[in-house]
Z-matrix of the N, CA and C atoms (Angstrom, degrees):
N
C 1 1.450
C 2 1.522 1 109.62
N 3 1.329 2 115.66 1 140.87
C 4 1.440 3 120.07 2 -178.31
C 5 1.509 4 114.05 3 -113.10
N 6 1.332 5 117.99 4 12.67
C 7 1.464 6 118.27 5 -178.65
C 8 1.520 7 110.14 6 -90.31
N 9 1.308 8 114.29 7 158.91
C 10 1.454 9 120.93 8 178.27
C 11 1.518 10 109.87 9 -121.30
N 12 1.309 11 116.50 10 141.13
C 13 1.458 12 121.20 11 172.26
C 14 1.522 13 107.23 12 -88.73
N 15 1.307 14 115.93 13 144.55
C 16 1.465 15 119.17 14 -176.04
C 17 1.519 16 111.51 15 -127.55
N 18 1.325 17 114.54 16 -176.15
C 19 1.458 18 121.55 17 -176.32
C 20 1.530 19 112.42 18 -60.78
N 21 1.306 20 115.91 19 166.30
C 22 1.464 21 121.79 20 -177.96
C 23 1.522 22 112.27 21 -107.43
N 24 1.329 23 117.85 22 21.41
C 25 1.460 24 121.59 23 177.91
C 26 1.517 25 110.08 24 -96.14
N 27 1.319 26 116.17 25 143.89
C 28 1.463 27 120.45 26 176.75
C 29 1.520 28 109.91 27 -70.79
N 30 1.332 29 114.57 28 138.02
C 31 1.458 30 120.55 29 172.95
C 32 1.525 31 107.82 30 -131.92
N 33 1.311 32 116.68 31 160.63
C 34 1.464 33 120.70 32 -178.19
C 35 1.522 34 110.56 33 -77.17
N 36 1.333 35 115.39 34 162.77
C 37 1.462 36 121.29 35 176.82
C 38 1.529 37 109.83 36 -58.82
N 39 1.325 38 116.80 37 -40.35
C 40 1.468 39 121.01 38 178.44
C 41 1.532 40 110.40 39 -59.89
N 42 1.336 41 116.97 40 -44.06
C 43 1.466 42 120.79 41 179.29
C 44 1.526 43 111.28 42 -65.15
N 45 1.334 44 117.29 43 -37.78
C 46 1.472 45 121.02 44 177.56
C 47 1.520 46 110.50 45 -60.86
N 48 1.337 47 116.32 46 -46.98
C 49 1.466 48 120.22 47 -179.30
C 50 1.526 49 111.01 48 -63.81
N 51 1.321 50 116.91 49 -34.96
C 52 1.464 51 121.50 50 -179.38
C 53 1.535 52 111.40 51 -73.81
N 54 1.340 53 117.06 52 -42.07
C 55 1.466 54 121.49 53 -176.52
C 56 1.521 55 113.34 54 -78.98
N 57 1.347 56 116.90 55 -29.72
C 58 1.463 57 120.85 56 -174.68
C 59 1.528 58 111.19 57 -129.16
N 60 1.336 59 118.12 58 58.58
C 61 1.471 60 119.24 59 -178.29
C 62 1.528 61 110.94 60 -65.42
N 63 1.316 62 115.89 61 140.99
C 64 1.470 63 122.12 62 177.23
C 65 1.520 64 113.22 63 57.82
N 66 1.338 65 117.69 64 32.36
C 67 1.459 66 121.42 65 177.75
C 68 1.523 67 110.15 66 -123.48
N 69 1.320 68 114.36 67 155.34
C 70 1.460 69 121.68 68 173.44
C 71 1.520 70 107.43 69 -86.00
N 72 1.340 71 116.42 70 141.00
C 73 1.460 72 121.16 71 -177.42
C 74 1.523 73 111.08 72 -126.18
N 75 1.311 74 116.03 73 145.45
C 76 1.465 75 122.56 74 165.31
C 77 1.523 76 104.65 75 -106.43
N 78 1.336 77 116.22 76 115.56
C 79 1.461 78 122.06 77 -175.39
C 80 1.524 79 108.72 78 -115.38
N 81 1.327 80 116.48 79 127.33
C 82 1.463 81 121.41 80 178.00
C 83 1.522 82 109.31 81 -121.96
N 84 1.310 83 115.02 82 171.03
C 85 1.471 84 122.48 83 178.64
C 86 1.529 85 110.90 84 47.50
N 87 1.330 86 114.88 85 47.66
C 88 1.465 87 120.89 86 -174.98
C 89 1.520 88 111.97 87 -95.53
N 90 1.330 89 114.93 88 156.73
C 91 1.458 90 123.29 89 174.34
C 92 1.518 91 107.70 90 -115.10
N 93 1.343 92 115.41 91 140.89
C 94 1.458 93 121.67 92 -179.27
C 95 1.521 94 110.55 93 -114.27
N 96 1.333 95 115.73 94 152.61
C 97 1.462 96 118.73 95 172.35
C 98 1.527 97 108.59 96 -84.94
N 99 1.302 98 117.89 97 -177.71
C 100 1.465 99 121.67 98 -176.73
C 101 1.518 100 113.01 99 -64.17
N 102 1.331 101 117.05 100 -21.04
C 103 1.465 102 121.66 101 179.16
C 104 1.522 103 112.43 102 -90.19
N 105 1.328 104 117.30 103 -3.74
C 106 1.458 105 121.10 104 179.52
C 107 1.520 106 114.59 105 90.19
N 108 1.323 107 117.39 106 11.41
C 109 1.459 108 121.59 107 177.97
C 110 1.528 109 109.90 108 -88.71
N 111 1.324 110 115.94 109 145.07
C 112 1.460 111 120.88 110 -179.30
C 113 1.527 112 110.76 111 -69.03
N 114 1.323 113 115.61 112 130.16
C 115 1.465 114 122.27 113 174.68
C 116 1.526 115 110.82 114 -94.45
N 117 1.343 116 115.47 115 -45.81
C 118 1.458 117 121.55 116 179.96
C 119 1.519 118 108.96 117 -160.91
N 120 1.314 119 116.42 118 170.56
C 121 1.453 120 120.91 119 179.76
C 122 1.514 121 110.68 120 173.79
N 123 1.326 122 114.74 121 -175.86
C 124 1.459 123 122.11 122 178.86
C 125 1.523 124 108.19 123 -106.14
N 126 1.324 125 116.74 124 125.67
C 127 1.465 126 121.28 125 176.68
C 128 1.525 127 107.18 126 -86.71
N 129 1.342 128 116.22 127 109.43
C 130 1.462 129 120.50 128 -179.24
C 131 1.518 130 112.44 129 -86.71
N 132 1.330 131 116.83 130 -33.36
C 133 1.464 132 121.57 131 179.03
C 134 1.513 133 108.95 132 -146.29
N 135 1.321 134 115.22 133 153.31
C 136 1.461 135 120.33 134 173.10
C 137 1.520 136 109.03 135 -152.77
N 138 1.331 137 116.31 136 149.31
C 139 1.461 138 121.69 137 178.95
C 140 1.517 139 109.34 138 -164.93
N 141 1.323 140 115.51 139 156.40
C 142 1.467 141 121.11 140 176.48
C 143 1.525 142 110.39 141 -70.47
N 144 1.321 143 116.90 142 -34.48
C 145 1.466 144 122.57 143 -176.85
C 146 1.530 145 109.79 144 -100.31
N 147 1.312 146 116.01 145 125.83
C 148 1.471 147 121.89 146 -178.84
C 149 1.525 148 111.66 147 -55.29
N 150 1.330 149 116.94 148 -40.60
C 151 1.465 150 120.68 149 -178.14
C 152 1.526 151 112.49 150 -63.93
N 153 1.314 152 117.67 151 -26.35
C 154 1.463 153 120.73 152 178.82
C 155 1.524 154 112.17 153 -74.96
N 156 1.320 155 117.19 154 -24.37
C 157 1.463 156 121.00 155 -179.52
C 158 1.522 157 110.68 156 -82.91
N 159 1.332 158 116.49 157 -41.94
C 160 1.456 159 120.97 158 -177.90
C 161 1.495 160 109.56 159 -94.09
């Protein structure tokens, strides 16, 4: 398996994109804006390969 478990603190969508560029993410405990876009959440897993995350 190539996925990594990460911290349990909420971070913003901008921080997720900055910390995990070009990676697949499993995001929990997330908040959405009125358009349904993620504002922030907890990144539980991340990996370069989609199959490693799921």
